[in-house]
C-alpha positions as CSV (number, residue, x, y, z in Angstrom):
1,G,18.4,-25.5,-17.2
2,T,21.1,-27.0,-15.1
3,D,23.2,-23.8,-14.6
4,P,23.5,-23.5,-10.8
5,D,24.1,-19.7,-11.1
6,L,20.6,-19.0,-12.3
7,D,18.5,-17.3,-9.6
8,V,15.0,-17.3,-8.2
9,T,13.8,-14.5,-6.0
10,V,12.8,-15.5,-2.5
11,F,10.4,-13.6,-0.2
12,W,9.4,-14.4,3.4
13,R,5.9,-13.9,4.7
14,D,3.8,-15.0,7.7
15,W,0.5,-16.6,8.2
16,S,-1.3,-18.9,10.6
17,G,-1.6,-22.6,9.7
18,D,0.3,-24.7,7.3
19,S,-0.9,-23.2,4.0
20,P,-1.4,-19.5,3.0
21,P,-4.9,-18.2,3.4
22,H,-7.3,-17.5,0.5
23,G,-9.5,-14.6,-0.7
24,D,-9.9,-11.6,1.6
25,D,-7.6,-13.1,4.2
26,L,-4.7,-12.3,1.9
27,D,-4.4,-8.8,3.3
28,G,-0.7,-8.3,3.4
29,P,1.3,-5.9,1.3
30,P,2.3,-6.8,-2.3
31,L,5.7,-8.3,-3.0
32,D,8.4,-5.7,-3.9
33,P,11.2,-7.6,-5.6
34,A,13.5,-4.5,-5.8
35,L,13.3,-3.8,-2.1
36,E,12.8,-7.1,-0.3
37,G,13.5,-9.9,-2.8
38,C,16.5,-12.1,-2.1
39,P,18.1,-13.5,-5.3
40,V,19.3,-17.1,-4.7
41,S,20.6,-19.9,-7.0
42,F,17.6,-22.0,-7.7
43,V,19.7,-25.1,-7.0
44,R,20.4,-23.9,-3.4
45,V,16.7,-23.2,-2.8
46,Q,15.9,-26.7,-4.0
47,E,18.5,-28.2,-1.7
48,M,17.4,-26.2,1.3
49,L,13.7,-27.3,0.8
50,K,14.6,-30.9,0.3
51,T,17.0,-31.0,3.3
52,N,14.5,-29.3,5.7
53,N,11.4,-30.9,4.2
54,A,10.1,-27.4,3.9
55,K,7.4,-25.9,1.6
56,A,7.6,-23.2,-1.0
57,W,4.7,-21.3,-2.7
58,L,4.1,-19.7,-6.1
59,W,1.3,-17.3,-7.0
60,D,-1.3,-18.6,-9.5
61,D,-2.5,-15.4,-11.2
62,E,-5.6,-17.1,-12.7
63,A,-6.7,-19.1,-9.7
64,E,-5.7,-16.1,-7.5
65,C,-4.1,-18.2,-4.7
66,W,-0.8,-19.5,-3.5
67,E,0.0,-22.9,-4.9
68,R,2.6,-25.2,-3.4
69,V,5.6,-25.9,-5.7
70,N,7.7,-29.0,-5.4
71,P,11.5,-28.4,-4.9
72,Q,12.4,-30.1,-8.2
73,D,9.9,-27.9,-10.1
74,I,11.5,-24.6,-9.0
75,R,13.1,-22.9,-12.0
76,P,15.1,-19.7,-12.6
77,G,13.1,-16.5,-12.7
78,M,10.4,-17.7,-10.3
79,L,9.2,-15.6,-7.4
80,V,9.1,-18.0,-4.4
81,V,7.4,-17.3,-1.1
82,L,8.6,-19.1,2.1
83,K,6.9,-18.9,5.5
84,R,9.0,-17.1,8.1
85,E,9.5,-20.2,10.2
86,V,11.2,-22.0,7.3
87,G,14.2,-19.7,7.8
88,G,17.1,-19.5,5.5
89,Y,18.0,-15.8,5.8
90,D,20.2,-13.8,8.1
91,E,19.9,-10.0,8.2
92,T,23.7,-9.7,8.2
93,L,24.8,-12.5,5.9
94,G,21.8,-12.7,3.6
95,W,20.8,-16.1,2.3
96,T,22.2,-19.0,4.4
97,G,19.8,-21.8,3.7
98,D,19.9,-22.6,7.5
99,K,16.5,-23.1,9.0
100,S,17.7,-21.6,12.3
101,D,18.2,-18.2,10.6
102,K,14.8,-16.6,10.8
103,L,13.8,-13.0,10.3
104,D,12.4,-11.4,13.5
105,E,9.4,-9.9,11.7
106,V,7.9,-10.2,8.2
107,P,4.7,-8.9,6.7
108,R,1.5,-10.9,6.5
109,V,1.1,-12.8,3.2
110,G,-0.9,-10.9,0.6
111,R,-2.0,-11.4,-3.0
112,G,0.1,-11.5,-6.1
113,T,-1.0,-9.8,-9.3
114,T,-3.8,-11.4,-11.2
115,L,-5.4,-11.2,-14.7
116,R,-8.4,-9.5,-13.1
117,D,-6.3,-6.7,-11.5
118,D,-5.8,-3.3,-12.9
119,A,-3.3,-2.0,-10.4
120,R,-1.9,0.8,-12.6
121,S,-5.4,2.4,-12.8
122,E,-5.2,2.9,-9.0
123,A,-3.2,6.1,-9.3
124,G,-4.3,8.0,-6.2
125,Y,-6.4,10.4,-8.2
126,W,-9.4,10.6,-10.5
127,S,-8.8,11.6,-14.1
128,K,-10.9,11.5,-17.2
129,L,-10.3,8.9,-19.9
130,E,-10.1,11.5,-22.6
131,D,-7.5,13.6,-20.6
132,H,-5.3,10.6,-20.0
133,L,-5.3,9.5,-23.6
134,R,-4.4,13.0,-24.7
135,D,-1.6,13.1,-22.1
136,A,-0.3,9.7,-23.3
137,H,-0.4,10.9,-26.9
138,W,1.6,14.0,-26.0
139,E,4.2,12.0,-24.1
140,A,4.6,9.6,-27.0
141,E,5.2,12.5,-29.3
142,K,7.9,13.9,-27.1
143,L,9.5,10.5,-26.6
144,C,9.6,9.8,-30.4
145,D,11.1,13.3,-31.0
146,S,13.8,12.6,-28.4
147,L,14.7,9.2,-29.9
148,G,14.8,10.3,-33.5
149,F,11.5,8.7,-34.8
150,T,11.0,11.7,-37.1
151,D,8.8,12.4,-40.1
152,G,10.2,13.5,-43.4
153,A,10.8,12.6,-47.0
154,E,13.9,10.6,-46.1
155,P,13.4,7.6,-43.7
156,C,14.7,8.1,-40.2
157,A,17.6,6.1,-38.9
158,H,15.2,3.6,-37.2
159,C,13.3,3.0,-40.4
160,K,16.4,2.7,-42.5
161,Q,17.6,-0.1,-40.2
162,L,14.4,-2.0,-40.7
163,D,14.2,-1.2,-44.5
164,L,11.0,0.9,-44.0
165,T,10.0,3.8,-46.2
166,H,8.2,7.0,-45.2
167,R,4.9,7.1,-47.1
168,Q,3.6,10.7,-47.4
169,E,6.7,11.7,-45.4
170,R,5.4,10.0,-42.3
171,C,7.5,7.7,-40.1
172,P,5.4,4.5,-39.8
173,L,7.1,3.5,-36.5
174,R,6.3,6.9,-35.0
175,A,2.7,6.6,-36.2
176,S,2.4,3.2,-34.6
177,V,3.7,4.3,-31.2
178,V,1.9,7.6,-31.1
179,N,-1.5,6.2,-32.3
180,S,-1.2,3.3,-29.9
181,A,-0.5,5.6,-27.0
182,A,-3.4,7.8,-28.0
183,L,-5.8,4.8,-27.9
184,H,-4.1,2.4,-25.5
185,D,-6.8,2.8,-22.8
186,L,-9.8,3.1,-25.1
187,G,-11.0,-0.2,-23.6
188,K,-11.6,1.5,-20.3
189,A,-14.7,3.0,-21.9
190,H,-16.3,-0.5,-21.6
191,P,-19.3,-0.3,-19.2
192,Q,-18.0,-3.2,-17.2
193,W,-14.7,-1.5,-16.5
194,Q,-16.4,1.8,-15.5
195,A,-19.0,0.0,-13.3
196,A,-16.2,-1.7,-11.3
197,L,-14.7,1.7,-10.2
198,P,-15.0,1.9,-6.4
199,D,-15.9,5.6,-6.4
200,R,-16.6,8.3,-9.0
201,S,-17.2,11.3,-6.8
202,G,-14.0,13.1,-7.8
203,I,-15.2,13.6,-11.4
204,P,-18.8,12.4,-11.6
205,D,-20.7,11.8,-14.8
206,A,-17.5,11.2,-16.9
207,L,-15.6,8.2,-18.3
208,L,-12.6,7.8,-16.0
209,A,-9.1,6.4,-16.6
210,K,-7.7,6.6,-13.1
211,S,-9.1,6.1,-9.6
212,P,-7.8,6.6,-6.1
213,R,-6.5,3.8,-4.0
214,V,-9.1,2.4,-1.5
215,V,-8.4,1.0,1.9
216,A,-11.0,-1.1,3.8
217,V,-11.3,-2.0,7.4
218,D,-13.8,-4.8,8.5
219,V,-15.1,-4.2,11.9
220,T,-17.5,-5.9,14.4
221,G,-19.3,-3.8,17.0
222,D,-18.8,0.0,17.4
223,A,-16.7,1.4,14.6
224,S,-16.2,4.9,16.1
225,A,-12.7,4.1,17.5
226,V,-11.6,2.8,14.0
227,R,-12.9,6.0,12.3
228,A,-11.0,8.1,14.9
229,A,-7.8,6.1,14.4
230,F,-8.0,6.4,10.7
231,A,-8.6,10.1,10.9
232,K,-5.3,10.5,12.8
233,L,-3.4,8.5,10.2
234,R,-5.0,10.1,7.1
235,P,-7.0,13.2,8.0
236,L,-7.5,14.2,4.4
237,A,-8.7,10.8,3.2
238,R,-12.2,10.8,1.6
239,P,-14.7,8.5,3.4
240,L,-16.7,6.2,1.1
241,P,-20.0,4.6,1.9
242,D,-19.9,1.7,4.4
243,E,-20.7,-1.8,3.3
244,A,-22.0,-4.8,5.1
245,C,-19.6,-7.7,5.4
246,R,-19.1,-11.1,7.1
247,C,-16.4,-11.4,9.7
248,G,-16.2,-15.1,10.3
249,R,-19.6,-16.0,11.7
250,E,-20.4,-12.5,12.7
251,E,-22.1,-9.7,10.8
252,G,-19.7,-6.7,10.3
253,I,-19.3,-3.4,8.7
254,R,-16.7,-2.5,6.1
255,L,-15.3,1.0,6.4
256,R,-13.7,2.4,3.3
257,W,-11.7,5.5,2.4
258,A,-10.3,6.8,-0.9
259,I,-6.6,7.8,-0.4
260,D,-3.8,9.4,-2.4
261,D,-1.1,7.0,-1.4
262,R,-1.1,3.5,0.0
263,L,-0.9,3.0,3.7
264,T,2.4,1.7,5.1
265,E,2.6,-1.6,6.8
266,A,3.0,0.3,10.1
267,E,-0.2,2.2,9.5
268,L,-2.1,-1.0,8.7
269,K,-0.7,-2.5,11.9
270,T,-2.0,0.5,13.9
271,L,-5.5,-0.1,12.5
272,R,-5.4,-3.8,13.1
273,A,-4.6,-3.2,16.7
274,V,-7.9,-1.2,17.3
275,S,-10.6,-3.1,19.1
276,G,-13.1,-4.7,16.9
277,V,-11.0,-4.7,13.7
278,R,-11.0,-8.1,12.0
279,R,-9.2,-7.1,8.8
280,A,-7.5,-4.0,7.3
281,R,-6.1,-3.9,3.8
282,H,-6.0,-2.2,0.5
283,L,-8.9,-3.2,-1.9
284,P,-7.6,-4.1,-5.3
285,F,-9.5,-2.8,-8.3
286,W,-11.0,-5.9,-10.1
287,P,-12.7,-4.9,-13.4
288,G,-12.7,-8.5,-14.5
289,L,-11.5,-7.7,-18.0
290,R,-8.2,-6.7,-19.6
291,H,-9.0,-3.2,-20.9
292,E,-6.1,-3.2,-23.3
293,V,-7.6,-6.2,-25.1
294,A,-10.8,-4.3,-25.5
295,S,-8.8,-1.4,-26.9
296,A,-7.2,-3.7,-29.4
297,L,-10.5,-5.3,-30.5
298,A,-11.9,-1.8,-31.2
299,M,-8.8,-0.6,-32.9
300,W,-8.6,-3.7,-35.2
301,R,-12.2,-3.2,-36.3
302,K,-11.5,0.3,-37.4
303,Y,-8.3,-0.7,-39.0
304,H,-9.8,-3.7,-40.8
305,E,-12.8,-1.8,-42.1
306,S,-11.1,1.5,-43.2
307,E,-10.0,1.8,-46.8
308,T,-7.5,4.5,-45.8
309,K,-5.8,3.0,-42.7
310,P,-6.0,5.3,-39.6
311,Y,-2.8,3.8,-38.2
312,P,-0.5,0.9,-39.0
313,A,-1.6,-2.6,-37.8
314,L,1.4,-2.5,-35.5
315,A,-0.4,0.1,-33.4
316,V,-3.1,-2.4,-32.6
317,Y,-0.6,-4.9,-31.3
318,L,1.2,-2.3,-29.2
319,A,-2.0,-1.2,-27.5
320,A,-2.8,-4.9,-26.7
321,A,0.6,-5.5,-25.3
322,H,1.1,-2.4,-23.2
323,H,0.6,-4.2,-19.8
324,G,2.4,-7.4,-20.8
325,K,-0.7,-9.6,-20.1
326,A,-1.8,-10.1,-23.7
327,R,0.8,-10.5,-26.5
328,T,0.9,-13.5,-28.9
329,V,-2.4,-15.2,-28.0
330,M,-6.0,-14.0,-27.4
331,R,-8.0,-16.4,-25.2
332,S,-10.9,-16.7,-22.9
333,T,-10.4,-16.4,-19.1
334,T,-13.9,-17.2,-17.9
335,P,-15.6,-20.5,-17.4
336,N,-18.1,-19.8,-20.1
337,G,-15.4,-19.3,-22.7
338,D,-17.4,-16.6,-24.6
339,D,-15.0,-13.8,-23.8
340,V,-11.5,-12.5,-24.8
341,F,-9.4,-11.9,-21.7
342,G,-12.7,-11.2,-19.8
343,V,-14.1,-8.8,-22.5
344,P,-17.6,-10.0,-23.1
345,S,-19.2,-10.0,-26.5
346,V,-22.1,-7.8,-25.2
347,P,-22.0,-4.8,-25.5
348,G,-20.1,-4.9,-28.7
349,V,-19.5,-1.2,-29.0
350,L,-17.4,1.3,-27.0
351,T,-18.3,4.9,-26.9
352,L,-15.8,7.6,-26.3
353,G,-16.9,11.2,-26.8
354,N,-19.0,11.4,-29.9
355,E,-17.4,8.4,-31.5
356,E,-18.4,4.7,-31.5
357,W,-15.9,1.9,-31.6
358,P,-17.4,-1.5,-32.5
359,L,-15.4,-4.5,-31.2
360,D,-14.1,-7.2,-33.6
361,F,-13.9,-10.5,-31.9
362,S,-13.0,-12.4,-35.0
363,I,-9.3,-11.2,-34.7
364,A,-9.1,-13.2,-31.4
365,K,-9.7,-16.5,-33.0
366,D,-6.7,-18.9,-33.2
367,G,-6.2,-19.1,-36.9
368,A,-7.7,-17.4,-39.9
369,E,-11.4,-16.4,-40.1
370,G,-13.1,-17.4,-43.4
371,R,-15.4,-19.6,-45.2
372,W,-15.3,-22.4,-47.8
373,E,-16.6,-21.7,-51.3
374,G,-16.5,-25.0,-53.1
375,D,-12.9,-26.3,-52.8
376,E,-11.5,-22.9,-52.0
377,F,-11.1,-21.3,-48.5
378,V,-11.8,-17.6,-48.7
379,M,-10.1,-15.8,-45.8
380,I,-12.0,-13.0,-44.2
381,G,-9.6,-12.2,-41.4
382,P,-6.1,-13.5,-40.4
383,G,-6.6,-13.9,-36.7
384,W,-4.4,-12.6,-33.9
385,T,-1.8,-15.2,-34.4
386,G,-1.5,-14.1,-38.0
387,L,-1.1,-10.5,-37.0
388,V,1.7,-11.4,-34.6
389,A,3.4,-13.7,-37.1
390,D,3.5,-10.9,-39.7
391,L,4.9,-8.4,-37.2
392,L,7.6,-10.8,-35.9
393,G,8.5,-12.2,-39.3
394,P,10.2,-15.6,-40.0
395,W,12.7,-16.9,-37.5
396,R,15.2,-17.4,-40.3
397,P,15.9,-14.9,-43.0
398,E,15.7,-17.5,-45.7
399,E,12.2,-18.6,-44.7
400,K,9.0,-17.1,-46.1
401,S,5.9,-16.8,-44.0
402,E,3.0,-14.5,-44.7
403,S,-0.5,-14.5,-43.2
404,G,-1.7,-11.4,-45.0
405,A,-2.6,-9.5,-41.8
406,V,0.0,-6.7,-42.3
407,P,0.4,-5.1,-45.8
408,E,3.9,-4.9,-47.3
409,D,4.0,-1.1,-47.0
410,E,3.6,-1.2,-43.2
411,P,6.0,-2.1,-40.4
412,R,6.4,-5.9,-40.2
413,H,9.1,-8.6,-40.0
414,L,10.4,-6.6,-37.0
415,G,11.8,-9.5,-35.0
416,P,11.2,-9.9,-31.2
417,F,13.7,-7.3,-30.0
418,A,12.5,-4.4,-32.1
419,L,8.9,-5.3,-31.3
420,A,9.7,-5.4,-27.6
421,Y,11.5,-2.0,-27.9
422,L,8.4,-0.4,-29.5
423,E,6.2,-2.0,-26.7
424,A,8.5,-0.3,-24.2
425,L,8.0,3.1,-25.8
426,V,4.2,2.9,-25.4
427,R,4.5,1.8,-21.8
428,I,6.8,4.6,-21.0
429,A,4.4,7.1,-22.6
430,D,1.6,5.7,-20.5
431,W,3.7,5.7,-17.3
432,R,4.8,9.3,-17.8
433,A,1.2,10.4,-18.5
434,S,0.1,8.7,-15.3
435,E,2.9,10.3,-13.3
436,R,2.2,13.8,-14.4
437,P,-1.5,14.1,-15.4
438,S,-2.5,17.4,-16.9
439,V,-5.9,17.3,-15.1
440,S,-6.6,15.3,-11.9
441,V,-8.4,15.3,-8.7
442,K,-7.0,13.8,-5.5
443,P,-9.1,12.6,-2.6
444,S,-7.1,14.9,-0.2
445,R,-8.1,17.9,-2.3
446,M,-11.8,17.3,-2.6
447,N,-12.8,20.3,-0.5
448,R,-10.1,22.7,-1.6
449,R,-8.8,24.1,-4.8
450,G,-7.5,21.2,-6.9
451,E,-4.6,20.8,-9.2
452,S,-4.4,21.8,-12.9
453,G,-7.0,24.6,-12.8
454,I,-9.7,22.5,-11.2
455,E,-11.8,23.2,-8.2
456,V,-13.6,20.4,-6.5
457,S,-16.4,21.1,-4.0
458,H,-18.8,18.4,-2.8
459,G,-18.0,16.2,-5.8
460,V,-18.8,18.8,-8.4
461,M,-16.0,19.8,-10.7
462,T,-15.8,23.3,-12.2
463,E,-13.2,25.4,-13.9
464,V,-11.4,27.8,-11.7
465,P,-11.7,31.4,-13.0
466,S,-8.3,32.7,-14.1
């Protein structure tokens, strides 16, 4: 667009050299648009960069690095990082575009979010997958009650607006939201996701949904001073096993702790000032797959193969979309191309409790799945794009478009705004379940009586007698 009033969000960070570092050297704090982002007309940012021959950087969430962006390619809505020395900001006036206006101090540059991340699973506590799914189910029920998504012979107001009926006196929108919330993290049962967890000592021998945050300090030489400094900052942190690491050309040791809450930038600076410390940062949780996609693949298989549908097809989409990473397209994110958003084809079954959930990778194909019988194409499955097309419906009321993925008696032809609203409900249920878990174990409580009727002692969880 050419509207000069449309904004980008600008951040300032610091690093040595001309370009931002890569990999583990990106150890600064994450960007917080609400607290530190500066909204500026994208035209003014373009002009400032051209005038001063300065560089701007965008985060590539698949390459997992900062990529330079040319001024003419900056567009509204982007998050743009500038090096501190580029200037352009006065603490009193805000954005000035003047290169002589520089912040006195800014954080080190860190990573942006990536497709491999699962940051919302780093909740500062351990919790079982089954407990979290039950909590999300309950939160979704409460949310639907408060918003009027109610069962009954007569369609609720939301269903009336969308011309939906209540089969067997059940609201199909409520069924979609509640069932999606109850299964949204089913994909975390995948062995690859569970194996990537940094520590399981809070609740051993169980499938987990949440994990503490982990801070790591890479040290050369004697690490005793670092341990002492960290103990002063976070005396209740849980030490994790040390790991060998490389610190440039030297051999080093990586000290790790499980913590309830992230360290502040001031606390990280304190650690970095200790002799022998080469790097101090929070370790991101990288399972390498999108668990919500695994959830959708399992849910679709059960839906597709069940004569009596366990939930509307809409529930499958809502589970896939609850982190905003996967929506209208399912695709590979690895060089081999034999995955769906990192979910490998082997193993092809998830196990939760006593129930097995086979994965259906056919839904991820772009287009319908089927076979030719003579001159006729027999469709076996509609593909993910068909499911999304049926849920969205035609762009114009007079148009007709059907893929056959969603039956006529289920929610479909919802349009983008109603679909986004329902996505938000599942997200809110998930967030609320994460904020107030019914059962959890924090690292700081590992050797004392824990929350929610649980006592944790030496990594063994037992019920506390009432």
